C-alpha positions in Angstrom: -188.3 23.1 -161.2 -188.6 20.8 -158.8 -187.9 16.6 -158.5 -189.1 15.3 -155.7 -188.1 12.0 -154.4 -189.6 12.1 -150.9 -192.9 10.4 -150.4 -194.4 12.9 -148.0 -193.2 16.0 -150.8 -194.4 14.1 -153.5 -198.0 13.6 -152.1 -197.9 17.9 -150.8 -197.0 18.7 -154.4 -199.6 15.8 -155.7 -202.1 14.6 -153.3 -201.3 10.9 -154.5 -200.8 8.9 -152.1 -200.1 5.0 -152.2 -198.8 3.7 -149.1 -195.8 4.3 -146.7 -194.0 0.8 -148.0 -192.8 2.8 -151.4 -192.5 6.3 -150.0 -189.1 6.7 -149.8 -187.4 3.8 -151.7 -186.9 5.9 -154.7 -189.5 3.8 -156.7 -191.7 7.1 -157.4 -191.1 11.1 -157.7 -192.3 13.7 -159.4 -191.3 16.9 -161.4 -192.9 20.8 -160.8 -192.0 23.2 -163.0 -192.0 26.5 -161.3 -194.7 28.0 -163.3 -196.3 24.6 -164.7 -198.5 21.8 -163.2 -196.5 18.6 -161.1 -196.0 15.4 -163.0 -196.2 12.4 -161.7 -194.1 9.5 -162.1 -195.8 6.5 -160.6 -194.7 3.1 -160.2 -195.9 0.8 -163.8 -198.7 -1.1 -163.6 -201.7 -1.3 -160.9 -200.5 1.5 -159.1 -200.5 3.7 -162.3 -203.8 2.6 -163.2 -204.8 3.8 -159.6 -203.2 7.2 -159.7 -204.8 7.7 -162.8 -208.3 6.6 -161.3 -207.5 8.6 -157.9 -206.0 11.5 -159.1 -208.2 12.8 -161.8 -207.4 16.7 -160.5 -203.5 15.5 -162.4 -205.3 16.0 -166.1 -203.6 12.9 -167.2 -200.0 13.8 -166.3 -199.0 10.5 -164.7 -196.1 8.9 -166.5 -194.7 5.5 -165.4 -191.5 5.7 -162.8 -188.7 4.4 -164.4 -186.7 2.1 -161.3 -183.2 1.5 -160.9 -182.2 0.5 -157.1 -181.2 -2.9 -156.2 -181.2 -3.5 -159.8 -177.5 -5.0 -159.8 -175.4 -4.5 -163.3 -178.8 -2.7 -165.0 -178.7 0.0 -162.4 -176.6 2.3 -164.2 -178.7 1.8 -167.6 -182.2 2.0 -165.3 -180.9 5.1 -163.8 -180.0 6.7 -166.9 -183.1 6.0 -168.4 -184.8 7.7 -165.2 -183.0 10.9 -166.0 -183.8 10.7 -169.3 -187.7 11.1 -168.6 -187.1 13.9 -165.9 -185.2 15.2 -168.7 -188.1 15.6 -171.3 -190.8 16.6 -169.0 -188.6 19.9 -168.5 -188.0 20.2 -171.8 -191.4 19.9 -172.4 -192.0 23.1 -169.8 -188.9 24.7 -171.1 -187.3 24.8 -167.8 -184.4 21.8 -168.6 -182.0 25.0 -168.8 -182.7 25.7 -165.9 -181.9 25.5 -161.8 -183.1 21.9 -160.9 -184.0 21.2 -157.1 -183.9 18.3 -155.7 -184.9 17.5 -152.5 -182.8 13.9 -151.9 -180.8 12.3 -153.6 -179.8 8.9 -154.4 -176.1 8.4 -155.6 -177.0 6.7 -158.8 -179.6 9.2 -159.6 -177.4 12.2 -159.1 -174.7 11.0 -161.3 -177.8 9.9 -163.6 -179.7 13.1 -163.5 -175.6 15.2 -163.9 -174.7 13.3 -166.6 -177.5 14.4 -168.9 -176.7 17.9 -168.2 -179.1 19.1 -165.5 -178.4 22.0 -163.2 -179.1 20.1 -159.9 -179.1 22.0 -156.7 -180.8 21.4 -152.8 -184.2 21.7 -152.9 -185.2 20.3 -149.5 -185.3 24.0 -148.2 -187.6 25.0 -151.0 -189.8 21.8 -149.9 -189.6 22.9 -146.0 -190.7 26.3 -146.7 -193.3 25.2 -148.2 -194.6 22.3 -145.5 -193.5 23.6 -142.4 -196.5 26.9 -142.1 -200.1 25.2 -142.4 -203.0 25.8 -144.8 -206.9 25.7 -143.3 -207.3 22.1 -143.8 -204.0 21.2 -142.8 -204.6 22.8 -139.7 -208.3 20.5 -139.4 -206.2 17.3 -140.5 -204.1 17.6 -137.3 -207.1 18.4 -135.2 -208.8 15.1 -136.5 -205.6 13.0 -136.3 -205.4 14.4 -132.2 -209.2 14.4 -131.5 -208.6 10.4 -132.3 -205.4 10.1 -130.1 -207.0 12.0 -126.7 -210.1 9.6 -127.2 -207.6 6.8 -127.6 -206.1 8.0 -124.2 -208.8 8.4 -122.2 -209.3 4.9 -123.0 -206.1 3.5 -121.6 -206.8 6.0 -118.8 -210.6 4.7 -117.8 -209.7 0.9 -119.0 -206.6 -0.8 -119.7 -204.0 0.5 -118.1 -203.8 -1.1 -114.6 -201.0 -3.8 -113.2 -200.8 -7.0 -114.5 -200.5 -5.7 -118.3 -197.3 -6.1 -120.4 -196.1 -2.9 -122.2 -196.7 -4.4 -125.3 -199.8 -5.8 -125.1 -200.8 -2.1 -123.8 -199.5 -1.1 -127.2 -201.2 -3.3 -129.0 -204.7 -2.3 -127.3 -203.2 1.2 -129.0 -202.5 -0.7 -132.1 -205.9 -1.8 -132.5 -207.6 1.5 -131.8 -205.4 3.3 -133.7 -206.3 1.1 -137.2 -210.2 1.5 -136.9 -209.9 4.7 -136.3 -208.6 5.2 -139.8 -205.0 6.1 -139.1 -203.7 5.2 -142.4 -200.3 3.3 -140.4 -198.6 2.5 -136.8 -195.2 3.3 -136.0 -193.5 1.7 -133.3 -195.6 3.5 -129.9 -193.7 4.2 -127.1 -194.8 2.2 -123.5 -192.1 2.6 -120.8 -192.7 1.8 -117.6 -190.9 1.4 -114.3 -187.2 1.2 -114.5 -187.8 1.8 -118.0 -188.6 5.6 -117.1 -185.2 6.1 -116.3 -183.6 6.0 -117.9 -186.4 6.4 -121.0 -186.2 3.5 -123.4 -187.8 5.1 -126.2 -189.2 1.6 -127.4 -191.6 -0.8 -125.8 -190.6 -4.1 -124.0 -192.4 -7.3 -122.9 -192.0 -6.3 -119.4 -195.2 -6.3 -116.9 -196.1 -2.9 -115.6 -196.4 -3.1 -111.9 -198.8 -1.3 -109.2 -197.0 2.1 -108.1 -195.0 2.6 -112.0 -194.9 5.4 -113.5 -195.6 4.6 -117.5 -194.8 7.3 -120.0 -197.0 6.4 -122.5 -196.0 8.7 -125.8 -198.1 7.7 -129.4 -197.2 9.5 -133.0 -199.1 8.4 -136.3 -201.0 9.8 -139.3 -204.0 9.6 -139.1 -207.2 10.0 -142.4 -205.7 11.9 -144.7 -202.0 11.5 -143.6 -201.3 14.2 -141.0 -199.6 13.4 -137.8 -200.0 13.7 -134.3 -197.7 13.5 -131.4 -197.6 14.0 -127.7 -196.9 12.0 -124.6 -198.5 11.6 -121.2 -197.1 10.3 -117.6 -199.5 8.1 -115.6 -199.4 5.9 -112.4 -200.4 2.1 -112.2 -203.0 1.7 -110.0 -204.5 3.5 -107.0 -201.3 4.0 -105.6 -199.6 8.3 -104.5 -196.7 9.2 -106.4 -193.7 9.2 -104.3 -192.3 12.8 -103.4 -189.6 12.7 -106.0 -191.3 11.5 -108.6 -193.8 15.1 -107.9 -190.9 16.7 -108.4 -189.5 15.1 -111.6 -192.9 15.3 -113.3 -193.0 19.3 -111.6 -190.3 19.8 -113.6 -191.1 18.3 -116.8 -194.6 20.2 -117.2 -192.8 23.7 -115.6 -190.4 23.9 -118.2 -192.8 22.6 -121.2 -195.6 25.0 -120.2 -192.9 27.3 -120.4 -191.5 26.6 -123.3 -195.4 27.1 -125.2 -195.9 30.8 -123.4 -192.0 31.6 -125.3 -194.4 30.2 -128.9 -195.8 32.8 -130.9 -195.1 34.9 -134.2 -191.7 36.8 -134.4 -189.9 34.1 -132.0 -187.5 32.5 -132.1 -186.4 28.9 -131.6 -183.5 30.1 -129.7 -187.0 31.9 -126.9 -187.8 28.4 -126.6 -184.5 26.3 -126.2 -183.8 28.6 -123.7 -187.3 26.9 -121.4 -185.8 23.6 -121.8 -184.0 21.9 -119.0 -179.8 21.7 -119.8 -179.0 18.4 -120.9 -176.8 16.4 -123.1 -177.7 18.7 -126.1 -175.7 21.5 -124.4 -173.0 19.0 -123.2 -172.3 17.3 -126.7 -173.8 20.3 -128.7 -176.5 17.7 -131.0 -179.9 17.0 -130.1 -181.1 14.4 -128.2 -184.5 14.7 -128.7 -185.4 14.5 -125.5 -185.4 18.5 -124.5 -186.9 19.3 -127.6 -189.9 20.7 -130.5 -190.2 20.2 -133.7 -192.7 20.6 -136.4 -195.5 18.5 -137.7 -197.7 17.8 -140.5 -197.0 15.2 -143.5 -194.1 13.9 -141.7 -193.4 13.7 -138.1 -190.3 15.3 -138.2 -191.5 18.5 -140.4 -189.2 21.7 -141.2 -187.9 22.7 -138.2 -186.0 21.0 -134.8 -185.5 22.9 -131.4 -182.7 21.9 -129.0 -180.6 23.5 -126.8 -177.6 21.6 -128.9 -178.0 23.9 -132.0 -181.0 26.6 -131.5 -179.5 28.7 -128.9 -176.6 30.0 -131.5 -178.6 29.3 -134.8 -182.5 30.7 -133.9 -185.1 30.5 -136.9 -187.8 32.8 -136.9 -191.4 31.2 -135.9 -195.0 32.1 -138.0 -198.4 32.4 -137.4 -199.8 28.1 -138.6 -196.5 26.8 -137.7 -197.7 23.4 -135.8 -195.4 21.7 -133.0 -195.0 18.8 -131.1 -193.2 20.0 -128.0 -191.5 17.9 -125.3 -189.3 17.6 -122.8 -188.0 14.8 -120.2 -186.6 15.0 -116.8 -184.8 11.6 -115.4 -182.3 11.9 -112.6 -179.8 9.6 -111.5 -180.2 7.7 -108.8 -184.5 8.0 -109.2 -186.9 5.3 -109.2 -188.5 6.9 -112.7 -188.5 9.7 -114.6 -191.6 11.7 -116.3 -192.1 13.0 -120.4 -194.7 15.4 -121.1 -195.7 16.5 -124.6 -198.3 19.3 -126.6 -198.9 19.3 -130.1 -199.1 23.5 -130.6 -200.6 25.7 -133.2 -198.8 28.7 -133.1 -201.5 31.4 -133.8 -201.9 35.4 -134.3 -201.6 35.6 -130.4 -199.5 33.4 -129.1 -200.3 29.6 -129.2 -203.7 27.0 -129.0 -202.8 23.7 -127.4 -204.3 21.4 -129.7 -203.7 17.8 -127.5 -205.5 19.0 -125.1 -206.2 15.3 -123.7 -205.7 16.2 -119.6 -202.0 15.9 -118.3 -202.9 14.2 -115.4 -202.0 17.5 -113.1 -204.5 15.8 -109.9 -202.4 12.5 -109.7 -199.7 14.4 -108.7 -200.2 17.4 -106.4 
């Protein structure tokens, strides 16, 4: 069996979602027996009543979750009660004596599950393997989210991005648009302009955007149905031409991005992608900077696979049909006024890739 505490994993297994505020604070959980149906432990009271109303497919397999975190002197007692309730369900399904996978663990939960005699194993890889290849319905939900943001980028280009607006004002317009069009949450959107593009500041400030600034806009979020998109464009503020060094940075980012995408197909590996990324601090420190980068997306922004020169060159993973990735590159060289960030969302198809985030890359601005 699996015990799930991660909110997106619970949603994947039960199709019940009650908001991001409670998704990953260890107040709800689910049990998935290997040959049985999922049992949801939902927070008691109105939340549990709503789950019963909203999820008839669970057919009554909803029980009150026993919370334990932030309970002070009651923490260990409550954690034990939570673990005993889970063991009871495992016994009912005849699996209490088997290996029990857990996706993520808090210390008191781990101790309580061990104390009630469960053979706890790492269940995270099982959920990653399940979620990283998308079903037809999941792909359609991702496309729906992307199409909303495609339209949002058109608003940015044609109406909102003008010298004199601040980064935070522009971000506020995005947020309103996304909420109006059914996004479940608005994570921090990235607007970086002028000097904030090199080195790239991956957050939004109160800086006023000036004529001639390059403006990096990175929009990510869960659309209707909870499936994410994540893609980035670089614009020019005002009716000016880019400098020669801006053009050079743009085409270096552009070509490395598309070279990486061309390397993606079933049977290829994450090494094949990483080899196309520019050398960066990932190489120097053997880590992942999330600059020269690709990551799978779905019910969460990061879902299953990270691609980086820091580890993928030595530890490759194989790509499969119906995986969905955000692929992103960045060029910001010392001494240059601006940096450039570009990103696409792509679907691995039977013959290669389909670019889903098909809003223009603004190529004509950088000719």
